[in-house]
mmCIF file of the N, C-alpha and C atoms, coordinates in Angstrom:
data_MODEL
# 
_entry.id   MODEL 
# 
loop_
_atom_site.group_PDB 
_atom_site.id 
_atom_site.type_symbol 
_atom_site.label_atom_id 
_atom_site.label_alt_id 
_atom_site.label_comp_id 
_atom_site.label_asym_id 
_atom_site.label_entity_id 
_atom_site.label_seq_id 
_atom_site.pdbx_PDB_ins_code 
_atom_site.Cartn_x 
_atom_site.Cartn_y 
_atom_site.Cartn_z 
_atom_site.occupancy 
_atom_site.B_iso_or_equiv 
_atom_site.pdbx_formal_charge 
_atom_site.auth_seq_id 
_atom_site.auth_comp_id 
_atom_site.auth_asym_id 
_atom_site.auth_atom_id 
_atom_site.pdbx_PDB_model_num 
ATOM 1   N N  . MET A 1 1  ? -5.888  -3.373  -6.625  1.00 0.00 ? 1  MET A N  1 
ATOM 2   C CA . MET A 1 1  ? -7.226  -3.063  -6.163  1.00 0.00 ? 1  MET A CA 1 
ATOM 3   C C  . MET A 1 1  ? -7.344  -1.586  -5.758  1.00 0.00 ? 1  MET A C  1 
ATOM 4   N N  . PHE A 1 2  ? -6.291  -1.030  -5.213  1.00 0.00 ? 2  PHE A N  1 
ATOM 5   C CA . PHE A 1 2  ? -6.334  0.371   -4.789  1.00 0.00 ? 2  PHE A CA 1 
ATOM 6   C C  . PHE A 1 2  ? -6.524  1.298   -5.987  1.00 0.00 ? 2  PHE A C  1 
ATOM 7   N N  . ARG A 1 3  ? -6.017  0.907   -7.147  1.00 0.00 ? 3  ARG A N  1 
ATOM 8   C CA . ARG A 1 3  ? -6.102  1.757   -8.331  1.00 0.00 ? 3  ARG A CA 1 
ATOM 9   C C  . ARG A 1 3  ? -7.390  1.565   -9.116  1.00 0.00 ? 3  ARG A C  1 
ATOM 10  N N  . ASP A 1 4  ? -8.138  0.526   -8.848  1.00 0.00 ? 4  ASP A N  1 
ATOM 11  C CA . ASP A 1 4  ? -9.359  0.234   -9.597  1.00 0.00 ? 4  ASP A CA 1 
ATOM 12  C C  . ASP A 1 4  ? -10.492 1.135   -9.105  1.00 0.00 ? 4  ASP A C  1 
ATOM 13  N N  . LYS A 1 5  ? -10.866 2.107   -9.915  1.00 0.00 ? 5  LYS A N  1 
ATOM 14  C CA . LYS A 1 5  ? -11.894 3.078   -9.537  1.00 0.00 ? 5  LYS A CA 1 
ATOM 15  C C  . LYS A 1 5  ? -13.281 2.453   -9.453  1.00 0.00 ? 5  LYS A C  1 
ATOM 16  N N  . ASN A 1 6  ? -13.459 1.276   -10.038 1.00 0.00 ? 6  ASN A N  1 
ATOM 17  C CA . ASN A 1 6  ? -14.766 0.611   -10.025 1.00 0.00 ? 6  ASN A CA 1 
ATOM 18  C C  . ASN A 1 6  ? -15.036 -0.158  -8.732  1.00 0.00 ? 6  ASN A C  1 
ATOM 19  N N  . LEU A 1 7  ? -14.005 -0.377  -7.922  1.00 0.00 ? 7  LEU A N  1 
ATOM 20  C CA . LEU A 1 7  ? -14.173 -1.105  -6.667  1.00 0.00 ? 7  LEU A CA 1 
ATOM 21  C C  . LEU A 1 7  ? -14.520 -0.139  -5.539  1.00 0.00 ? 7  LEU A C  1 
ATOM 22  N N  . HIS A 1 8  ? -15.402 -0.563  -4.695  1.00 0.00 ? 8  HIS A N  1 
ATOM 23  C CA . HIS A 1 8  ? -15.825 0.253   -3.557  1.00 0.00 ? 8  HIS A CA 1 
ATOM 24  C C  . HIS A 1 8  ? -14.813 0.097   -2.413  1.00 0.00 ? 8  HIS A C  1 
ATOM 25  N N  . ASP A 1 9  ? -14.643 1.160   -1.641  1.00 0.00 ? 9  ASP A N  1 
ATOM 26  C CA . ASP A 1 9  ? -13.716 1.142   -0.508  1.00 0.00 ? 9  ASP A CA 1 
ATOM 27  C C  . ASP A 1 9  ? -14.017 -0.003  0.460   1.00 0.00 ? 9  ASP A C  1 
ATOM 28  N N  . ASP A 1 10 ? -15.294 -0.295  0.669   1.00 0.00 ? 10 ASP A N  1 
ATOM 29  C CA . ASP A 1 10 ? -15.675 -1.346  1.622   1.00 0.00 ? 10 ASP A CA 1 
ATOM 30  C C  . ASP A 1 10 ? -15.161 -2.715  1.206   1.00 0.00 ? 10 ASP A C  1 
ATOM 31  N N  . LEU A 1 11 ? -15.147 -3.007  -0.095  1.00 0.00 ? 11 LEU A N  1 
ATOM 32  C CA . LEU A 1 11 ? -14.619 -4.282  -0.580  1.00 0.00 ? 11 LEU A CA 1 
ATOM 33  C C  . LEU A 1 11 ? -13.127 -4.394  -0.279  1.00 0.00 ? 11 LEU A C  1 
ATOM 34  N N  . ILE A 1 12 ? -12.393 -3.325  -0.481  1.00 0.00 ? 12 ILE A N  1 
ATOM 35  C CA . ILE A 1 12 ? -10.950 -3.319  -0.211  1.00 0.00 ? 12 ILE A CA 1 
ATOM 36  C C  . ILE A 1 12 ? -10.705 -3.427  1.291   1.00 0.00 ? 12 ILE A C  1 
ATOM 37  N N  . ARG A 1 13 ? -11.478 -2.717  2.079   1.00 0.00 ? 13 ARG A N  1 
ATOM 38  C CA . ARG A 1 13 ? -11.352 -2.812  3.544   1.00 0.00 ? 13 ARG A CA 1 
ATOM 39  C C  . ARG A 1 13 ? -11.551 -4.251  4.013   1.00 0.00 ? 13 ARG A C  1 
ATOM 40  N N  . GLN A 1 14 ? -12.588 -4.894  3.495   1.00 0.00 ? 14 GLN A N  1 
ATOM 41  C CA . GLN A 1 14 ? -12.886 -6.260  3.898   1.00 0.00 ? 14 GLN A CA 1 
ATOM 42  C C  . GLN A 1 14 ? -11.808 -7.231  3.423   1.00 0.00 ? 14 GLN A C  1 
ATOM 43  N N  . THR A 1 15 ? -11.336 -7.066  2.204   1.00 0.00 ? 15 THR A N  1 
ATOM 44  C CA . THR A 1 15 ? -10.322 -7.960  1.640   1.00 0.00 ? 15 THR A CA 1 
ATOM 45  C C  . THR A 1 15 ? -9.029  -7.924  2.433   1.00 0.00 ? 15 THR A C  1 
ATOM 46  N N  . PHE A 1 16 ? -8.590  -6.726  2.815   1.00 0.00 ? 16 PHE A N  1 
ATOM 47  C CA . PHE A 1 16 ? -7.305  -6.568  3.481   1.00 0.00 ? 16 PHE A CA 1 
ATOM 48  C C  . PHE A 1 16 ? -7.415  -6.304  4.980   1.00 0.00 ? 16 PHE A C  1 
ATOM 49  N N  . GLY A 1 17 ? -8.613  -6.252  5.516   1.00 0.00 ? 17 GLY A N  1 
ATOM 50  C CA . GLY A 1 17 ? -8.798  -6.001  6.944   1.00 0.00 ? 17 GLY A CA 1 
ATOM 51  C C  . GLY A 1 17 ? -8.348  -4.610  7.354   1.00 0.00 ? 17 GLY A C  1 
ATOM 52  N N  . LEU A 1 18 ? -8.668  -3.614  6.562   1.00 0.00 ? 18 LEU A N  1 
ATOM 53  C CA . LEU A 1 18 ? -8.222  -2.246  6.821   1.00 0.00 ? 18 LEU A CA 1 
ATOM 54  C C  . LEU A 1 18 ? -9.312  -1.422  7.483   1.00 0.00 ? 18 LEU A C  1 
ATOM 55  N N  . LYS A 1 19 ? -8.892  -0.434  8.271   1.00 0.00 ? 19 LYS A N  1 
ATOM 56  C CA . LYS A 1 19 ? -9.808  0.499   8.917   1.00 0.00 ? 19 LYS A CA 1 
ATOM 57  C C  . LYS A 1 19 ? -9.223  1.898   8.799   1.00 0.00 ? 19 LYS A C  1 
ATOM 58  N N  . ASP A 1 20 ? -10.101 2.896   8.674   1.00 0.00 ? 20 ASP A N  1 
ATOM 59  C CA . ASP A 1 20 ? -9.646  4.278   8.726   1.00 0.00 ? 20 ASP A CA 1 
ATOM 60  C C  . ASP A 1 20 ? -9.168  4.560   10.138  1.00 0.00 ? 20 ASP A C  1 
ATOM 61  N N  . LYS A 1 21 ? -8.088  5.317   10.226  1.00 0.00 ? 21 LYS A N  1 
ATOM 62  C CA . LYS A 1 21 ? -7.530  5.684   11.527  1.00 0.00 ? 21 LYS A CA 1 
ATOM 63  C C  . LYS A 1 21 ? -7.340  7.184   11.576  1.00 0.00 ? 21 LYS A C  1 
ATOM 64  N N  . LYS A 1 22 ? -6.867  7.661   12.692  1.00 0.00 ? 22 LYS A N  1 
ATOM 65  C CA . LYS A 1 22 ? -6.691  9.102   12.897  1.00 0.00 ? 22 LYS A CA 1 
ATOM 66  C C  . LYS A 1 22 ? -5.829  9.733   11.797  1.00 0.00 ? 22 LYS A C  1 
ATOM 67  N N  . GLY A 1 23 ? -4.734  9.108   11.449  1.00 0.00 ? 23 GLY A N  1 
ATOM 68  C CA . GLY A 1 23 ? -3.822  9.686   10.471  1.00 0.00 ? 23 GLY A CA 1 
ATOM 69  C C  . GLY A 1 23 ? -3.856  9.028   9.108   1.00 0.00 ? 23 GLY A C  1 
ATOM 70  N N  . TRP A 1 24 ? -4.839  8.127   8.869   1.00 0.00 ? 24 TRP A N  1 
ATOM 71  C CA . TRP A 1 24 ? -4.894  7.413   7.596   1.00 0.00 ? 24 TRP A CA 1 
ATOM 72  C C  . TRP A 1 24 ? -6.338  7.170   7.187   1.00 0.00 ? 24 TRP A C  1 
ATOM 73  N N  . LYS A 1 25 ? -6.668  7.599   5.986   1.00 0.00 ? 25 LYS A N  1 
ATOM 74  C CA . LYS A 1 25 ? -8.008  7.409   5.437   1.00 0.00 ? 25 LYS A CA 1 
ATOM 75  C C  . LYS A 1 25 ? -7.890  6.648   4.118   1.00 0.00 ? 25 LYS A C  1 
ATOM 76  N N  . MET A 1 26 ? -8.726  5.619   3.976   1.00 0.00 ? 26 MET A N  1 
ATOM 77  C CA . MET A 1 26 ? -8.714  4.775   2.779   1.00 0.00 ? 26 MET A CA 1 
ATOM 78  C C  . MET A 1 26 ? -8.893  5.603   1.505   1.00 0.00 ? 26 MET A C  1 
ATOM 79  N N  . ALA A 1 27 ? -9.872  6.499   1.489   1.00 0.00 ? 27 ALA A N  1 
ATOM 80  C CA . ALA A 1 27 ? -10.147 7.291   0.290   1.00 0.00 ? 27 ALA A CA 1 
ATOM 81  C C  . ALA A 1 27 ? -8.944  8.139   -0.102  1.00 0.00 ? 27 ALA A C  1 
ATOM 82  N N  . ASP A 1 28 ? -8.272  8.734   0.874   1.00 0.00 ? 28 ASP A N  1 
ATOM 83  C CA . ASP A 1 28 ? -7.093  9.556   0.588   1.00 0.00 ? 28 ASP A CA 1 
ATOM 84  C C  . ASP A 1 28 ? -5.940  8.711   0.059   1.00 0.00 ? 28 ASP A C  1 
ATOM 85  N N  . ALA A 1 29 ? -5.736  7.546   0.656   1.00 0.00 ? 29 ALA A N  1 
ATOM 86  C CA . ALA A 1 29 ? -4.662  6.657   0.218   1.00 0.00 ? 29 ALA A CA 1 
ATOM 87  C C  . ALA A 1 29 ? -4.906  6.175   -1.209  1.00 0.00 ? 29 ALA A C  1 
ATOM 88  N N  . ARG A 1 30 ? -6.143  5.785   -1.501  1.00 0.00 ? 30 ARG A N  1 
ATOM 89  C CA . ARG A 1 30 ? -6.481  5.325   -2.848  1.00 0.00 ? 30 ARG A CA 1 
ATOM 90  C C  . ARG A 1 30 ? -6.257  6.428   -3.867  1.00 0.00 ? 30 ARG A C  1 
ATOM 91  N N  . GLN A 1 31 ? -6.679  7.640   -3.539  1.00 0.00 ? 31 GLN A N  1 
ATOM 92  C CA . GLN A 1 31 ? -6.517  8.751   -4.481  1.00 0.00 ? 31 GLN A CA 1 
ATOM 93  C C  . GLN A 1 31 ? -5.039  9.041   -4.728  1.00 0.00 ? 31 GLN A C  1 
ATOM 94  N N  . ALA A 1 32 ? -4.218  8.949   -3.694  1.00 0.00 ? 32 ALA A N  1 
ATOM 95  C CA . ALA A 1 32 ? -2.780  9.173   -3.856  1.00 0.00 ? 32 ALA A CA 1 
ATOM 96  C C  . ALA A 1 32 ? -2.156  8.113   -4.759  1.00 0.00 ? 32 ALA A C  1 
ATOM 97  N N  . VAL A 1 33 ? -2.573  6.870   -4.603  1.00 0.00 ? 33 VAL A N  1 
ATOM 98  C CA . VAL A 1 33 ? -2.049  5.790   -5.443  1.00 0.00 ? 33 VAL A CA 1 
ATOM 99  C C  . VAL A 1 33 ? -2.527  5.960   -6.885  1.00 0.00 ? 33 VAL A C  1 
ATOM 100 N N  . ILE A 1 34 ? -3.779  6.338   -7.076  1.00 0.00 ? 34 ILE A N  1 
ATOM 101 C CA . ILE A 1 34 ? -4.316  6.557   -8.421  1.00 0.00 ? 34 ILE A CA 1 
ATOM 102 C C  . ILE A 1 34 ? -3.577  7.692   -9.115  1.00 0.00 ? 34 ILE A C  1 
ATOM 103 N N  . ASN A 1 35 ? -3.252  8.741   -8.387  1.00 0.00 ? 35 ASN A N  1 
ATOM 104 C CA . ASN A 1 35 ? -2.572  9.904   -8.960  1.00 0.00 ? 35 ASN A CA 1 
ATOM 105 C C  . ASN A 1 35 ? -1.075  9.696   -9.164  1.00 0.00 ? 35 ASN A C  1 
ATOM 106 N N  . ASP A 1 36 ? -0.508  8.657   -8.599  1.00 0.00 ? 36 ASP A N  1 
ATOM 107 C CA . ASP A 1 36 ? 0.931   8.405   -8.694  1.00 0.00 ? 36 ASP A CA 1 
ATOM 108 C C  . ASP A 1 36 ? 1.250   7.664   -9.994  1.00 0.00 ? 36 ASP A C  1 
ATOM 109 N N  . SER A 1 37 ? 1.837   8.366   -10.942 1.00 0.00 ? 37 SER A N  1 
ATOM 110 C CA . SER A 1 37 ? 2.153   7.754   -12.234 1.00 0.00 ? 37 SER A CA 1 
ATOM 111 C C  . SER A 1 37 ? 3.287   6.737   -12.129 1.00 0.00 ? 37 SER A C  1 
ATOM 112 N N  . ALA A 1 38 ? 4.065   6.794   -11.072 1.00 0.00 ? 38 ALA A N  1 
ATOM 113 C CA . ALA A 1 38 ? 5.193   5.874   -10.893 1.00 0.00 ? 38 ALA A CA 1 
ATOM 114 C C  . ALA A 1 38 ? 4.867   4.788   -9.870  1.00 0.00 ? 38 ALA A C  1 
ATOM 115 N N  . TRP A 1 39 ? 3.603   4.418   -9.729  1.00 0.00 ? 39 TRP A N  1 
ATOM 116 C CA . TRP A 1 39 ? 3.193   3.463   -8.698  1.00 0.00 ? 39 TRP A CA 1 
ATOM 117 C C  . TRP A 1 39 ? 3.846   2.102   -8.879  1.00 0.00 ? 39 TRP A C  1 
ATOM 118 N N  . GLU A 1 40 ? 4.092   1.686   -10.104 1.00 0.00 ? 40 GLU A N  1 
ATOM 119 C CA . GLU A 1 40 ? 4.688   0.366   -10.343 1.00 0.00 ? 40 GLU A CA 1 
ATOM 120 C C  . GLU A 1 40 ? 6.127   0.271   -9.820  1.00 0.00 ? 40 GLU A C  1 
ATOM 121 N N  . GLU A 1 41 ? 6.799   1.400   -9.730  1.00 0.00 ? 41 GLU A N  1 
ATOM 122 C CA . GLU A 1 41 ? 8.175   1.417   -9.221  1.00 0.00 ? 41 GLU A CA 1 
ATOM 123 C C  . GLU A 1 41 ? 8.233   1.158   -7.716  1.00 0.00 ? 41 GLU A C  1 
ATOM 124 N N  . LYS A 1 42 ? 7.097   1.190   -7.056  1.00 0.00 ? 42 LYS A N  1 
ATOM 125 C CA . LYS A 1 42 ? 7.050   0.990   -5.604  1.00 0.00 ? 42 LYS A CA 1 
ATOM 126 C C  . LYS A 1 42 ? 6.750   -0.455  -5.213  1.00 0.00 ? 42 LYS A C  1 
ATOM 127 N N  . ILE A 1 43 ? 6.698   -1.341  -6.204  1.00 0.00 ? 43 ILE A N  1 
ATOM 128 C CA . ILE A 1 43 ? 6.528   -2.767  -5.945  1.00 0.00 ? 43 ILE A CA 1 
ATOM 129 C C  . ILE A 1 43 ? 7.916   -3.387  -5.910  1.00 0.00 ? 43 ILE A C  1 
ATOM 130 N N  . HIS A 1 44 ? 8.257   -4.015  -4.792  1.00 0.00 ? 44 HIS A N  1 
ATOM 131 C CA . HIS A 1 44 ? 9.598   -4.574  -4.599  1.00 0.00 ? 44 HIS A CA 1 
ATOM 132 C C  . HIS A 1 44 ? 9.513   -6.008  -4.084  1.00 0.00 ? 44 HIS A C  1 
ATOM 133 N N  . GLN A 1 45 ? 10.507  -6.775  -4.426  1.00 0.00 ? 45 GLN A N  1 
ATOM 134 C CA . GLN A 1 45 ? 10.670  -8.110  -3.856  1.00 0.00 ? 45 GLN A CA 1 
ATOM 135 C C  . GLN A 1 45 ? 11.483  -7.964  -2.575  1.00 0.00 ? 45 GLN A C  1 
ATOM 136 N N  . ILE A 1 46 ? 11.040  -8.616  -1.517  1.00 0.00 ? 46 ILE A N  1 
ATOM 137 C CA . ILE A 1 46 ? 11.787  -8.613  -0.258  1.00 0.00 ? 46 ILE A CA 1 
ATOM 138 C C  . ILE A 1 46 ? 11.962  -10.054 0.205   1.00 0.00 ? 46 ILE A C  1 
ATOM 139 N N  . LEU A 1 47 ? 12.966  -10.270 1.004   1.00 0.00 ? 47 LEU A N  1 
ATOM 140 C CA . LEU A 1 47 ? 13.169  -11.581 1.611   1.00 0.00 ? 47 LEU A CA 1 
ATOM 141 C C  . LEU A 1 47 ? 12.547  -11.516 3.002   1.00 0.00 ? 47 LEU A C  1 
ATOM 142 N N  . TYR A 1 48 ? 11.323  -12.020 3.103   1.00 0.00 ? 48 TYR A N  1 
ATOM 143 C CA . TYR A 1 48 ? 10.562  -11.956 4.346   1.00 0.00 ? 48 TYR A CA 1 
ATOM 144 C C  . TYR A 1 48 ? 11.190  -12.847 5.410   1.00 0.00 ? 48 TYR A C  1 
ATOM 145 N N  . ARG A 1 49 ? 11.509  -14.057 5.018   1.00 0.00 ? 49 ARG A N  1 
ATOM 146 C CA . ARG A 1 49 ? 12.227  -15.029 5.837   1.00 0.00 ? 49 ARG A CA 1 
ATOM 147 C C  . ARG A 1 49 ? 13.178  -15.741 4.898   1.00 0.00 ? 49 ARG A C  1 
ATOM 148 N N  . PRO A 1 50 ? 14.133  -16.497 5.424   1.00 0.00 ? 50 PRO A N  1 
ATOM 149 C CA . PRO A 1 50 ? 15.011  -17.231 4.519   1.00 0.00 ? 50 PRO A CA 1 
ATOM 150 C C  . PRO A 1 50 ? 14.201  -18.088 3.547   1.00 0.00 ? 50 PRO A C  1 
ATOM 151 N N  . PHE A 1 51 ? 14.492  -17.949 2.275   1.00 0.00 ? 51 PHE A N  1 
ATOM 152 C CA . PHE A 1 51 ? 13.837  -18.686 1.192   1.00 0.00 ? 51 PHE A CA 1 
ATOM 153 C C  . PHE A 1 51 ? 12.355  -18.332 1.034   1.00 0.00 ? 51 PHE A C  1 
ATOM 154 N N  . ASP A 1 52 ? 11.933  -17.190 1.540   1.00 0.00 ? 52 ASP A N  1 
ATOM 155 C CA . ASP A 1 52 ? 10.535  -16.766 1.447   1.00 0.00 ? 52 ASP A CA 1 
ATOM 156 C C  . ASP A 1 52 ? 10.487  -15.355 0.852   1.00 0.00 ? 52 ASP A C  1 
ATOM 157 N N  . ALA A 1 53 ? 10.585  -15.283 -0.472  1.00 0.00 ? 53 ALA A N  1 
ATOM 158 C CA . ALA A 1 53 ? 10.545  -13.998 -1.171  1.00 0.00 ? 53 ALA A CA 1 
ATOM 159 C C  . ALA A 1 53 ? 9.095   -13.584 -1.371  1.00 0.00 ? 53 ALA A C  1 
ATOM 160 N N  . ARG A 1 54 ? 8.798   -12.334 -1.067  1.00 0.00 ? 54 ARG A N  1 
ATOM 161 C CA . ARG A 1 54 ? 7.452   -11.791 -1.214  1.00 0.00 ? 54 ARG A CA 1 
ATOM 162 C C  . ARG A 1 54 ? 7.519   -10.422 -1.861  1.00 0.00 ? 54 ARG A C  1 
ATOM 163 N N  . SER A 1 55 ? 6.395   -9.988  -2.359  1.00 0.00 ? 55 SER A N  1 
ATOM 164 C CA . SER A 1 55 ? 6.297   -8.652  -2.941  1.00 0.00 ? 55 SER A CA 1 
ATOM 165 C C  . SER A 1 55 ? 5.695   -7.706  -1.915  1.00 0.00 ? 55 SER A C  1 
ATOM 166 N N  . ILE A 1 56 ? 6.160   -6.460  -1.946  1.00 0.00 ? 56 ILE A N  1 
ATOM 167 C CA . ILE A 1 56 ? 5.611   -5.423  -1.080  1.00 0.00 ? 56 ILE A CA 1 
ATOM 168 C C  . ILE A 1 56 ? 5.345   -4.193  -1.939  1.00 0.00 ? 56 ILE A C  1 
ATOM 169 N N  . PHE A 1 57 ? 4.223   -3.544  -1.650  1.00 0.00 ? 57 PHE A N  1 
ATOM 170 C CA . PHE A 1 57 ? 3.892   -2.280  -2.303  1.00 0.00 ? 57 PHE A CA 1 
ATOM 171 C C  . PHE A 1 57 ? 4.303   -1.187  -1.337  1.00 0.00 ? 57 PHE A C  1 
ATOM 172 N N  . ASN A 1 58 ? 5.487   -0.666  -1.526  1.00 0.00 ? 58 ASN A N  1 
ATOM 173 C CA . ASN A 1 58 ? 6.107   0.268   -0.583  1.00 0.00 ? 58 ASN A CA 1 
ATOM 174 C C  . ASN A 1 58 ? 5.754   1.711   -0.955  1.00 0.00 ? 58 ASN A C  1 
ATOM 175 N N  . HIS A 1 59 ? 4.487   2.045   -0.802  1.00 0.00 ? 59 HIS A N  1 
ATOM 176 C CA . HIS A 1 59 ? 4.005   3.397   -1.109  1.00 0.00 ? 59 HIS A CA 1 
ATOM 177 C C  . HIS A 1 59 ? 3.726   4.118   0.208   1.00 0.00 ? 59 HIS A C  1 
ATOM 178 N N  . GLU A 1 60 ? 4.216   5.322   0.346   1.00 0.00 ? 60 GLU A N  1 
ATOM 179 C CA . GLU A 1 60 ? 4.122   6.059   1.602   1.00 0.00 ? 60 GLU A CA 1 
ATOM 180 C C  . GLU A 1 60 ? 2.679   6.302   2.052   1.00 0.00 ? 60 GLU A C  1 
ATOM 181 N N  . GLN A 1 61 ? 1.727   6.295   1.136   1.00 0.00 ? 61 GLN A N  1 
ATOM 182 C CA . GLN A 1 61 ? 0.329   6.510   1.508   1.00 0.00 ? 61 GLN A CA 1 
ATOM 183 C C  . GLN A 1 61 ? -0.389  5.224   1.930   1.00 0.00 ? 61 GLN A C  1 
ATOM 184 N N  . VAL A 1 62 ? 0.206   4.077   1.639   1.00 0.00 ? 62 VAL A N  1 
ATOM 185 C CA . VAL A 1 62 ? -0.436  2.797   1.944   1.00 0.00 ? 62 VAL A CA 1 
ATOM 186 C C  . VAL A 1 62 ? 0.133   2.176   3.217   1.00 0.00 ? 62 VAL A C  1 
ATOM 187 N N  . ILE A 1 63 ? 1.422   2.313   3.429   1.00 0.00 ? 63 ILE A N  1 
ATOM 188 C CA . ILE A 1 63 ? 2.067   1.753   4.614   1.00 0.00 ? 63 ILE A CA 1 
ATOM 189 C C  . ILE A 1 63 ? 1.925   2.740   5.766   1.00 0.00 ? 63 ILE A C  1 
ATOM 190 N N  . GLU A 1 64 ? 1.391   2.258   6.871   1.00 0.00 ? 64 GLU A N  1 
ATOM 191 C CA . GLU A 1 64 ? 1.102   3.147   7.999   1.00 0.00 ? 64 GLU A CA 1 
ATOM 192 C C  . GLU A 1 64 ? 2.371   3.797   8.562   1.00 0.00 ? 64 GLU A C  1 
ATOM 193 N N  . ARG A 1 65 ? 3.354   2.995   8.867   1.00 0.00 ? 65 ARG A N  1 
ATOM 194 C CA . ARG A 1 65 ? 4.613   3.524   9.394   1.00 0.00 ? 65 ARG A CA 1 
ATOM 195 C C  . ARG A 1 65 ? 5.733   2.976   8.540   1.00 0.00 ? 65 ARG A C  1 
ATOM 196 N N  . SER A 1 66 ? 6.041   3.676   7.464   1.00 0.00 ? 66 SER A N  1 
ATOM 197 C CA . SER A 1 66 ? 6.949   3.143   6.447   1.00 0.00 ? 66 SER A CA 1 
ATOM 198 C C  . SER A 1 66 ? 8.401   3.044   6.905   1.00 0.00 ? 66 SER A C  1 
ATOM 199 N N  . ARG A 1 67 ? 8.838   3.892   7.803   1.00 0.00 ? 67 ARG A N  1 
ATOM 200 C CA . ARG A 1 67 ? 10.221  3.858   8.298   1.00 0.00 ? 67 ARG A CA 1 
ATOM 201 C C  . ARG A 1 67 ? 11.229  3.862   7.146   1.00 0.00 ? 67 ARG A C  1 
ATOM 202 N N  . SER A 1 68 ? 11.031  4.756   6.200   1.00 0.00 ? 68 SER A N  1 
ATOM 203 C CA . SER A 1 68 ? 11.857  4.799   5.001   1.00 0.00 ? 68 SER A CA 1 
ATOM 204 C C  . SER A 1 68 ? 13.335  4.993   5.309   1.00 0.00 ? 68 SER A C  1 
ATOM 205 N N  . GLU A 1 69 ? 13.655  5.674   6.433   1.00 0.00 ? 69 GLU A N  1 
ATOM 206 C CA . GLU A 1 69 ? 15.072  5.860   6.783   1.00 0.00 ? 69 GLU A CA 1 
ATOM 207 C C  . GLU A 1 69 ? 15.736  4.554   7.192   1.00 0.00 ? 69 GLU A C  1 
ATOM 208 N N  . VAL A 1 70 ? 14.957  3.578   7.621   1.00 0.00 ? 70 VAL A N  1 
ATOM 209 C CA . VAL A 1 70 ? 15.494  2.292   8.043   1.00 0.00 ? 70 VAL A CA 1 
ATOM 210 C C  . VAL A 1 70 ? 15.358  1.249   6.948   1.00 0.00 ? 70 VAL A C  1 
ATOM 211 N N  . MET A 1 71 ? 14.234  1.280   6.247   1.00 0.00 ? 71 MET A N  1 
ATOM 212 C CA . MET A 1 71 ? 13.907  0.259   5.256   1.00 0.00 ? 71 MET A CA 1 
ATOM 213 C C  . MET A 1 71 ? 14.225  0.708   3.836   1.00 0.00 ? 71 MET A C  1 
ATOM 214 N N  . ALA A 1 72 ? 15.415  1.166   3.611   1.00 0.00 ? 72 ALA A N  1 
ATOM 215 C CA . ALA A 1 72 ? 15.805  1.623   2.269   1.00 0.00 ? 72 ALA A CA 1 
ATOM 216 C C  . ALA A 1 72 ? 15.779  0.436   1.311   1.00 0.00 ? 72 ALA A C  1 
ATOM 217 N N  . ILE A 1 73 ? 15.040  0.629   0.234   1.00 0.00 ? 73 ILE A N  1 
ATOM 218 C CA . ILE A 1 73 ? 14.940  -0.435  -0.791  1.00 0.00 ? 73 ILE A CA 1 
ATOM 219 C C  . ILE A 1 73 ? 15.649  0.037   -2.030  1.00 0.00 ? 73 ILE A C  1 
# 
């Protein structure tokens, strides 16, 4: 949804419960994801809980506090 230029920011905000904050703006994050040619490489499977595998989009512009030094994937 972040990469779909035809979708309005408000629809994405409502779908995911997102709000612009002091250090994060939806429009800027979307543009960074659209411009990232390697965006698919940032989708990873994680073990959220035992036997509960989920996908995460680990993009530095989308995750508020990515903690990349701790969460090495």
